[in-house]
N, C-alpha and C positions, 0 to 999 in steps of 0.2 A: 508685590502685592497679591495677598491672598483672596480668592473669591470661591464662593460656595459653588458647587458642580452645578447645581440647578440654576443658579443665576449666571453661571459662565455659559452654559448650554442655551439658556434663553437670549441672552445678547447675541450670541453666534447665530442663532435661528432668525432673529430679526434681521441681522445684517444679510444672511442668505436670502431671505425673501426679498430685500431690496436689491440684491445682485441679481437674482433670478428675473425680478421684474424688469431691470435694465437689459438682461439677454432677451427676454419676450419682446422687449420694445424694437430691438434690432432684428430679431428673427422674423417675426410675422411681417411679411413684405407690405410696405405702403407704397404702391407703384406711384411714381410721379407722372401725373396726368396733365394734360393740356387744360387750361382753365378756359371758359367760354369766350374771354377776351382776347384769346390768342389763336382762335380757331381760323385755320386758313380755308377760304371759300373758292379759291381759284382751282378750276378743274383742268385736267392735262388735255393736251389736244389730242386729235385722233391721229392714229398713226398714219403716216403716208410717206413711202420711200421714193427717192428720186424726184421730189417736187417740193414746192413751197409749203410751209407749214399749213395744215388744214384747219379750220374753224373747231371750236370746242362743241362739238355736236353732242347733245344730250337727247336720247330717245324721250318720246312722250311718255307719260305716266300710263301704267296698264290698267290702274283701278281709279275709280272717281270716289268711291266710299270703302272705308275698311271699319269693321266691326270686330274687336278682339275680345273674345270671351275667355277668360282665364279662370278656371277652376281650382282653387288651391289645392294640393295634394292628389291631384287626378292621376292615378297610375295607368300605365298603358294597358294593362290587361282588363282594365275596367271597360275599356273601348274595344281593344282587338282580341281580347282573350275569349275563352269559351263562354263566359258568363256576359259577354258584350251585348248579345241579342237580348237578353232579359233585362240589363241594367240600363242600356241606353238603345233601345230598338231603332228608334229615327235616325241617330247619329250612325249607327251600324249599318242601316239601309243606305244612307248617303256613301259611306265608306266603300260599300260593295258596289252600288248601282249608280251612284250620284256622280256629278261633275266635280269631283274632288282629288286632292292629292293628300296622301298619308303617309306619315313618318313617324318613327319612333325616335323622339328628340332626347338626347343625353346630356343632363343637366350636370355640372361639375360641383365638385364639393366646395364650400359646406353647403348642403341642400337645405337652407333655410330662406325664408322669403325675401327678406331686403337684398341680399347678394344676388338672388335669382332675377329680381326686378331690374337690378343694375346691369346684369348680364343681357336682358332680352332688349333694353333700351341703349345701351352703350356698346354691346357687343365684345365687351371686354370680359375677363375672368377675374372676378373680386377675388381679394386675398382673404385668408382665414381671419384677420382682424375685422372684416365687415359682419362675421357672425357675432362679434360682441357689440357691434353698433347696431344689430339688428332691433334692440329693444328701444333705441332712440334715434332714428335715421334722421341725418342733417340733410339739407338742401343739396342735390348732386349739381357739382359745378363743372364736371368734365362734359364733352361733347357727347351729345346723345340724341336719340330719334325724337324725342319729344321736343326738344328745343330746336332741332332743325325743321320740324313740322311748324312750330309756332312762328320761327323766322321766316318761313315760306308762305305765311297767312293762312295755314290750315286751322281751322276751328275744331277744337276737341272737347269732348264731354267725356267725363268719368264719373263712375259710381262704384263703390265697393271700398276695399281695404285703404284705410286712411294713410298707409305707407306711401302710396303714390303721391297724396296731397303734400306730405312732408318732403319727399325727393323732388317734386315739381311745383313749387308754390307759384302761384299766378300764370299758369301755363293753360289751364283749362278755362273755357267760357262759362261753363257750369260744372260743379262736382257736388258730390254727397259721399264723405268719407264715413266708413263705419269702423268702429275699434276692433281691432284684430285680436286683442289678448283678452278675450271674454269667453266663458264656457257655453255661451248660447250658440245653437246652430240653426235656429229657425229664423229669427229676427234679422240677424246680420245678412241674410240672403234676400228676405222680404223687402229689407230697406233698399236693395239694389233693384229687385224685379218692379216694385212700384212705379218706377220712372219709365218703364220700357214702353208702355202703350202710348204715351204722350211723346216721348222722345223720338220713337221710331217713324211717327207720322210727319215729323218736321223735316225740313230741308236746309237748316242753318247750321249744319255740322259736317265736316268732312271724316273725323275719326271718333269713333265711340269705343270706349274701354270699359269693360265690366269685369270686375274681381270678385269671385264669390269665394266666402270663407267657410261656409257651412260643413262641406266635407271633411276639411282639414280639422275642425274642431270635433267632429264625430270620431276621427281616426284617434285623437288625443284621449278622448274620453273612453272608447270602448274599443278601439282597434279596426283593421281593415274587413274583418269578418262578422262585424256586428249587423244585428238585424235592422239597425238604422241606415246602413250603407246603400241598399238598394233603393228605398223610398226617395233618398237624397238625390241619387244618381237619375233616377227616372224624373225628379223634379228638374234637374239640369238639363235633361234630354228634351223635356216640354219646353224649356225656356230657349233652347237652340232652334227647337222647331218654329216656335213663334218668331224669332228674329228672322230666321231663313225666309218664313212666309213673307213676312213684312218686306224684306228686302226685294223679293221677287216681285211684289205688287207694286213696288216704287220704281222698278226698272223701266227706263224709257228707251224707246227706240232710237239707234243710232249713238246712244251716249256710252260712256266708259262703263264696264261692268262693275259690280261690287265685289268685295272680298270679305268673307267671313272666315275668322281664324278661331279655332278651338284649341286651346293649348293649357299647360300647366306650368306652374313655377318650379314645382318638385313632386316626387311621389310621395310613398307611404311606406313605411318598414311594416314587418310582420307584426311588431308591436304597436303600429299606429302612429309611430313618431317619424321623425326626419332629421336630417343632419349629417348623416353618415354617407357611405359609398356603396351601399348594397343595391342590387340590381333594382328591387321595388321602389328604392329611393330616388335613383337617378334616371330611370326610363319613365319618360311622359310621352303621352300621345300630342301629335300635331296634326290636326285635320285642316287643311285650306280648301274652303268651298267657295265657287265661284263659276258662273257660266263660262268663263273664259277657258276653262279647263276641259279636257276631252271627257266624255261620260265613260264610266267603267262598265264592264259587262260581268264582273265578277270579283270576288275577294282575292286580293293580291297581299302578300307579304309585304309589310311596310318596310321601306328602306331605313337605315339608321343615320342620323345627322346629328350634329353639334347643336345645341340649344343657341349658341350664339349665331348660328347661320341664318337665323331668322331675322336678325337685325339688318344687315346689308341687302337681303332679299326685300324686305318691306320698303327700306329706304329707295333703292332704284325703282321699285315697282310704283313708288308715289312720286317719283321724279326729285327725290331729295339726294342730297349728298350722303356718303356714308361717314358714320362717326369714325374720328381720326384714330380712335384707341380701340376699334374693333378688330378682332382677331377671326372672325367668321368669314367664310366664303358664300357666295350667293347659291342658292338652290337651282339648278339648272333647269328642272322640270317646270318651274313657275314661268319661264321665258321661252318655252318651247314654240308657242304660237307667234311669237315675234319674228320679224324678219331677221335675216342671218346678220345683216349689218348691225342691227339693233341688239342681237345677242352678243357678237363679238364687242360692241361697245360696252355693254353691261359688264362682262368680265374684265374688259380692260380697265374701266373704272375701279372695279373691286381690286384687281391685281396693281394699279398705281397705288391705291391706298394701303395695301398690305406692304407693298415694297418701301413705301415712306416710312411706316411704322417699324418695319424691319431694320432700316437704317438708323431709327432713333434707339432701338432697342437692343441690338447685337452689334458689337464693335466690328467684327470679322464678318458683316451680313454678306459681302462678296463671295463668300466661299460656301454660302447657304445653296444647297441644289435647286431650291424652289426659286431663289433669286435669278439664278442663271437661266433657268426654265422660262421665267417670265421675260427676260430679256430676248431669248430666242423667240418666243411666241410674239413678242411685241414687233420685231423685225419682220417676221413672216405675215403678220397682221398688216404692217405698212406695205408688203408687196400685194397682199390681196386688195387692200383699198385702192392701190393704184389700177389695177386692173378693172375693179369695179367702177371706179369713176371714169374709166375709158369706154365704158358701155359693154364690156364683155360679159355675157350672161349664158356661158356655156357651162355643161355639167361638170366640166374640169374645175372651173372656178367655184362651184358649190362644194365639190369634194374637199378642194383645198381650204374652203372656209370652215368646213366641219373638223379637218385635221387641225386648223389653227384653234378651233374652239377647243378642241381636246387637250391641246398643249396647254392653253390657258387654264383649263380646269385642274390640270395636273399641277401647274405651277402654284395655283391657289390653294390646292390641297396641301402641298409641302410647304409653303410660306405659313399657313393658318397652323399647321401642326407645329412648325418651329416656334412661331410666337406664343402658342399655347403652353409650351413648356417654360417660357419666361414668365413665371408667375409673378414676379416682382423683383426688385432689387434690395438685396439684403443690406442691412446697415451693419457691415462687419466690425467696424470700430466699437460699436456699443455691444455687439455679440462677444467679442474678444474681452473687453473691459468686464462685462458681468461674468463670463467664464474665469477669468482670471480671480475675481472676487471671491467666487463660489469655491475654487480649488484651494485658494489661501485658506479660507475658513475651515475647509474640510480638513486640510493638513494641521492647521492649529488644533482641531478636535481630536485627532489621531495622535499627536503628539503629547497632548495633554491627557490623554486617556489613563496611563498609570497612576497619575494623582488624583484624577478625578473619581476614579473607581477604588480608591484606597479606603482605609479605614475612617480617614478625616474627611473625605469627599470633599476636598477643597484643593484648588490649582493655584500654585504659585507663579503668578505672571509677572516676568520682569519688564513691566510697562515702562517705568521710568528709565531704566537703564537703556531701552531700545529708543525712546524718544530723544534722548540726550545724546545718542551716538551720532559719529560721523557719517556712517552709512545712510542714517534716516535722512539727513539733509541732503546728502548727494543723490539719494533716490528721488526725493522731491523735485530737486533741480531737473534730472533726467527725465521724469515721467511728465513734468510740466513742458519741457522742450518737445518731447514726443507729441503731447497733446496739441501744442501750437503747430507743429509740422504736419499733423494729419488733417487738423481743421482747415489749414491754410491750402492744403494741396489736394483736398479731397474733390473728386468731380461731382459726387452728389452729396445732398445734406445729410449731416449725422445728428442723431438725437442727442448724443453725448456732448458735441459741439455746440448744440443750441442752449445748454444749461448755462446758469450764471457761473461767473468765476469763483463765487463763494462756495456753491456745491462743487464744482469741479476740484477747487483746491482741498475742500473736506475729503472728496474721493481720493485724491492723489496722497493726501497725508494719512489716510486709512490704509491703503494698500502699502504704502511705504512702511508704516508701522508693523503692518502684519507680515512684511518681508523680513523685518528686523526681528520679531518677535519669533518667526520660525527659525530664524538663524540660531537664536539664543537657546530655544527649546531643543534643537537639533544638537547643538555643542552640549547641551547638559545631558542629553540622553545617551550620546556616544560612549563616553568613558564609564558611565555607571551601568549601563545595560538596562534592560526592562523590568521593571518591578510591579508587582500588584499586591502590596502587602496586606489589604484588608479584605481580600475576596476569596472565600473558601473554595470555590471552584477553580480558580486560577491561580495556581502556586507555582512558584519557581523551585526546580530543583535541578542542580548542575547546570544552571544557565539555559534551561529549556522550560518551555510550557508544558505544566502537566493539565490536561483537559479531560472532563469526563465524556462519557459517549454521547450524553446530551448536548454538552458543549459543542463538540464537534459536529452534530447535526445541525444544531442551530446556526453555527457560523458557516458551515458548508451550504446549507439551504440558503440563507440570506445572500452569501456570495454568488451562488449559482443563479438565483433569480436575478441579481444585478447583471450577470454577464449574459442572461438569456435574452435581455432587452435589446441586444445588438441585431436580433433577427426579427423581421418585421412579422413573421408567422407567430413566433412566441408573443410579440405584443397584441396581435389580433386574438390569440387564444390565452392570454395571460392566466385566465381563471383556471385552466388546466393545470398550470405550475403550482398555484396554490393549493388546489385541490390535492394534488400529489404530495406535496410538502405537508399539509395537515394531517392527511392519512398516515404517512410516515412518522409524523410527531406523536400521533395517539399509540402507535406501536411502540415507539421509545419509551413513552410514559408508562405505557402497560408494563414493559419490560423492568422499569425502575420500581413499580409498585410490587411486582412479584418479588424483585430482589430484597426489598424492604421486609415484606411481610413473611417470606419464607426462608430466604437464604440467610438474613440477620438472625432470625429465630434459631435456625440449626447452629449458627456460629456462636450464639450466646448460650447453647446448652439447654435450650429448654426454659431459660430464665426469662420471665414475663413480667418480673416486678416492676420493671422501668414503666410499663404501660398501665399499672393499677393506679387507679385514683382513689385514694384513701377515703375521700368525703362522699363516694357514691358505693351503695351497696351492691349494686349489679355492675361494677366496673368492668369486671371481664367479659360479661355478656355484651357490653356496649362496645368494647375493643373488638369483640369477634364480629358483630355486626358491622362495624366501622370497616373492618378489614375487607369484608365482601362488598361492600358499597364502593370502597376504594378501587377494588379489583373490577368492578362492574362500570366504573365511570368511563375509563378509555373505550372500551367497545361500544358503550352507550353513545359516546360523543362521536364515534366513527359511523355508527348507524345514522344519527342524526345528520351529519355532513352528507352521507350518501342520500338520504331523502331529500335534503334541501337542494342538492344537484338536480333533481329530477323535477324540481318545482318551476324553474325559470332556466330555458335555454338561452345561453348568451354566447358572446364571441361574434364572429363572422361567418365562418363556413357552415355552422350547423345551427344558427339561430332560428332559421326557418322551419326546423322541425317541431311537431307538437310536443308539448309538455304538459306537466300537470296543471300549470296555471292556466293554460288555454282550455283545459277540460273543465277546471273549476269556474271560469269566467262564463262559459257557454249558459245560454238561457235555459236549457234542459237541466243544468245541475245548480240552479241558483239555491234551492232548499240545502244542497249538500254545503255549499260555500257559506250560507247563513249559520248553520250549525257549527261549522268549523271556525268561523270568525267568533262567534259567542263563546265558544270553549276557549279559544286562544285568548280572548280578552279576559275571561275569569281566571285563566293560569297566569296572564300577566299581573293582575291585581295582586294575587297571592304571592308572586314572586318578588315584587317591588314594595309591598306594604310593610314588610316585617320590620324595616328600620325607620319608619315614618311615625311622626306623632299622630294623635288620635284625630286631630283636625284635618290633617293631610290624607289619612286614611278614608275619611268620609269624602273628602273632595275627589279622590282617585276613584272611589265606587261610583260617585255620581258622573264623574267625568268620561268613565270608561263606557256607561250607559249612554253617554251623550254621542261618544265615537259611533256606536252602533246605530243609534238614531240618525245620526248624520248619513252613514252608508245606506241606511234604509231610505231616506229622503231622497237621495240622488240615484236610487234603484238598484244599487249593487247587490244589497241582501234585503231579506224580508222578516218582518215580525210575524208571529203565527197567525195573526187576525187579518194580514195584508194578503191582497192579490197582486200577482206578477204584472198584469195588465193596467195597473193604476197608473194615473199620471205622475211623473217625477217632477221634484222641484230641484233648485240649487243647493239646498241644504244650508243656506247662508246663516239661520237662526241657530240651527243646532250646532254648527261649527264654531260660532261665536260664543255659544254656551259652553263649549269645551275650553276654548281660550281662556275663559274667564277663570277656570279652575286650574288651567296650567299655570297662569300668572300667579294664582294664589299660592300654589305649591312652591314655584320657583321664588316667590317673595318670602316665604316662611323658611326656606332652605338658606337664602342669602342673609336674612335676619339672624338665624342662629349662627351662620358662619362668621358674621361681622361682631356679633355679641362674643363669640369665643375669642376673638383676636383683639377686640378694643376693650371691652368691659371686663370679662373673666377670662382666663387662661383654662378654660374646661374642654379637656380633651373629647369628653363624650358629646358635649353640645356641638363642637366642630364636627366630628364624625356624621352626627345627625344631620347637620346642615349639608354636608357633602352629599350624603345618600339621598336626602329630599331633592336637591338640585338633580341629580342623577335621575331620581324617580320622575322629576318633572319633565326632563328631556325624553325619556321613554315614552311618558304619556303622551307627549307632542308628536313623537314619530308614530305612535300607534294610530293617531289621527290622519296623518299624512300618508302612511302606507296604504296601498290597495288591500282590499280584503284579503286576496289570495296570498298576500305577502305577510300577513299577520304570523303565520307558523314561523317565519324567518325570525321575526321579533322575540317570539315566544322562545324558540330553540337558543337564541342568543342568550337570553336571560338564565334560562335552565342550565345551560353549558356554564355559563360564568358561575352560578351557584354551586354546582357540583365540583368544579375545578378549585374554586377558592376553599371548599369545605373539606374535600378529600383528597387532592391532589398538592397544591401549592403549599399548604400548611403542613400536612402530615409528612411530605417528602422534603420539606425544608428547603425548597427551591430559593435561591438568592434573588435580590432585585434584578440583575441583569438577566437571569433565565426568565423570570416571570415577564419582564417587560418584552422579550423577543417573542414570547408565546402569545402575549396579547396583540403585539403587532401582526403576527402571522394569522390570528384569528379574525382581526379586523379587516385586513385585506381580503381573506376568503369570503367574510360576510359581505363585503363591498359587492362580490359578484354573485353570491347567494341571492341578493336583492333583485337580480336579473340585470344589473349594470354591466357594461363593457367599456372598452377603450374607443367606443364611438359616441359621438354627440346624439345619435339618434335614440340611444336608450335613456337619456334624461327624461324624467317624468315632468312634464311642465303643466299637467293637471293641477298640481298643487298650488298654482298660482291663484286659483280661484276657490280654494278652500276658505270658506268664510268671507269671501269678498265677491261682490257683483261685477266689478270691473277690475281690469289690471292696474295694479299699483306698484310701481317698481321696486321700492325698498323691501316691502314684505315678500314679494314675490322672489327676489333674489335670495332673501334669507331662507324662505321655505324651501326652494329648490336645492340650495346648497345643503340644507339640513336633511332633506329627503334623500338626495343622492348619496351623501357621505354619511348616512347614520351608522352603517357598520363600524367603519374606522373611529367614528366619533364616540359611539357608545363603549367601545372596548378601551380607548384611551381614557374615557372617564372613569370607567371600572377601574383601571389601574391605579388612578389617583386615589379613587376611594378605597381600594383594597390595601394599597401600601400606607395609606394614612391610617386605616383603622387597625391594622395589624399591631397590636400591642407589643407582641414578642419580637417585632422586628426592630433592627438598629435604626437609631434616629437618622442615619445617613442614607438609608434606603431610597428616600424620595430623591435625594441627588441623584443616587446611581441609575434609578428609573429614568429620569428626566435626560440624563446623560446618554444613556443608550438608545432612548427613543429618538433623540436628536442625531446620533450617528446613524440609526437605522433609516432615516428619512433623508439624511445628507448624501449618503454614499451613492443610492441610485439616483437621485436628482443630479449629482455631478456627472456621473456616468452618462447619464441621458443627455445632458448638455453637450457633452464631448461628440455623442453620437450624432445628433440632429445636426452639430455644426459640420461634421465631415460629410454627411449625406443629404445637405441642404438643395443640392440641385437635383436630386432625384425626385421624379414626379410622385412616386408612390408614398413619399413623406407625408404629402398632404392629406391622404386618406387614412394612414396608420399612426403617423408619429405626432401630428399637430395636435390632435384630440389628447393623447397620452401625454404630450408636454403640458398641456393645460391641467391635466388631472394631477401631474407631478407638482405643479405648482400650487394648486389647491390643497394638496395633502401637506407640503411644507408650510402653508400658511396655518392650516389646521394644527399641526405639531407645534408651531410656535406659540400658538395660543394655549394649547395643553400644557406646555412646558412654563408659561407664565403662572399658570394655576399651581402647578408643581412647586414652583418657587414661592409662591405666596404661602401654600399650606405649610412647606418645610419651615419657612422663616416663622410662622407661628407656633410650629411644633417645637422648634429649636428655643423659642421664647418661653413657652410653657414649661418645658424641660428645666431651663435655668431657673 
């Protein structure tokens, strides 16, 4: 069965997307947690050696009331840093001179709100899958502090981020949730503060939780160094002062003291976002304020603790059981004023809970050093209790108790560390099944490459012979038996086992057919050798490949990049790899240009007749100018790339360094940013309007004016008649004005494309439709990009125009070479935008471009488009370029699609193997998990582009016929 290359590549990519989705479902751990109906409420007995079992003594609660003030995205340097006295003077005074305990609380990745709230309330470390669920948080069904407090009869009130209300429905006696996904940073906090005066005067609550969002929203809008940061932090400081004063006035003589907790869910990166593992994102302040603590006499360097340590500390200090899935250990300083017996009982309860969790999580738990230490400490605790109950009050007993306490704390630290490394149980069956599918599909792509890149651009697949062969049925039986065996003997649930038998049988039949197909293609290739008859740059001579220097560079660079993904440092700083490859490519292209215009001229003996265009009078002059423009193009591209590197610092190690983007975004240089933005928008118009209809040109002009008006409305840029201190708006009307023109241009392009395929086989109409769709995407990206990133978009269009005009056509690069170059440029421009392999560089401010509130579907689409604008625009330009080149072979579209599929499939398959091998290493979650998601998104994007390739090639073939 013969299949066109583009259609074959499209089908393979669709199956690869499904296989990667299955792998991701098994890779991202979904820990099996105990449900609320299965929670054990029995407490361990207090250790007592040489006597009858002691009663389950539980110390009295330490605090009567607890107020938790959670400031979203509060960095530790905002409180403890050099600017702490300016930003939050009252809080800093309490830290230095008050009855407080101060810590740097380290959050685990992913540093986004919902997983962090789960960590604070359950004490567990949420998996990376929780980041995906952050947008739509379901009710929390595992054991948690809020449920334990409600069960114990504690009355709780909540005001703030509505994520809490979704996670804990019907737990609060009173609540007022505010929408977290909005661009406002004033009303979201005012809606919390307006309840404080009345609530603090009441006595009908035990726990008050406040979650302020304004600081986080300011960070997303303008970053941590914005002029809006200080007023917001001073507002938070005033609120904490009000709460503290109210708690002091309500404190009664002889009653239990209060506890005021100032904390954060996560920090804020240097770009104002979060989600990654940089220090500004994971380091948050934790300030515990209570008269139960000793008054300080000066500023002390805060100790570092894990964020999950707050959970068991709050539980025990309120007289509640510790959540069963908590991996944190108590903060010993909180219990220093308690009796030694109570202190030992507190750490014993925490140790018992951690040892039980250790037994459930690790099969060889007895070999863990922390577990053995806990057993030793428990025996020593029993001996101490025996002497204590006998009335021994000597100093020796006190020293012995302190030694036992130290042993307990060391055991708690070891067990907590061991449990923290167990991020979840991987679904290995689903991972292996997905990996096998991906590798089978990749091998099929590789074995079919000679036919796919031939002059016919078609692949002869022996599908029927494979399906009717005996090995196919034997493999189906074998794989079905393996599936039944795995699903019946697996200790934990597997996603692949939960699928219906119809889907499972389809998957088994597919992998069996692929195996037989691979066998047929392999046997067909072996006796005949490798051929590539239709490709000019790849010829076979004496049974060897003959490659040009550019071919060697493109293949070696692509393979080298794939191999570099095996090192975490290369993944963190992947942009450096692409910058180096792009610079090398420019030099190689410059060499080809020199060879064409100088060496060929000498070889031809000065004969320039082939360059003369007889229907133009000044043909020689044009050829002369064309030659020098071609020579200037590679150095100019190299210069543009070097300037773009200075625009946005990215990666991990040097992301904190100042760059041109920070300089442009400062308030002192707003005029410069305004002029640069206006100039870039004018250039963008002239670069994309050339192939559009008159109506689209007018829409583009008005729409780009609307883009500038939107950025002026939100305060990023200025009109000449505006003042920088004016009130800002959300720019909703201006953005929607632009959306109307974008939809109009996309509609016009789609209409022309459909007409060229259905009504009339007009190649010019089809090309104009493709270019108008491309122009509409560029138009939309210009609206989503922040103003300082508009030079990236402008440079992208300019480089595409120069390369298409003076390099790819004039040097007669084939479809495969052109496709690989587009792929390289797309990857480099992904990083020129300021992106990295960290979640924290995703710009979620685009959620609110044209929307007053968070709307899920448009928000996801706009975020994906803004993040992947570079690769998407270069892929779309490849479609338009190969389709509009009339001198190109009709099979060029198929070659381009096939090469693009190979370029994305090879690194995806290699990366899947890598993360499977390194899945138990902790650093994989900070580096490799975001990269794996990015690879999946790139694969999905490539599948969509190949479908467009397939459609355009089919229409072109039909019109040619």
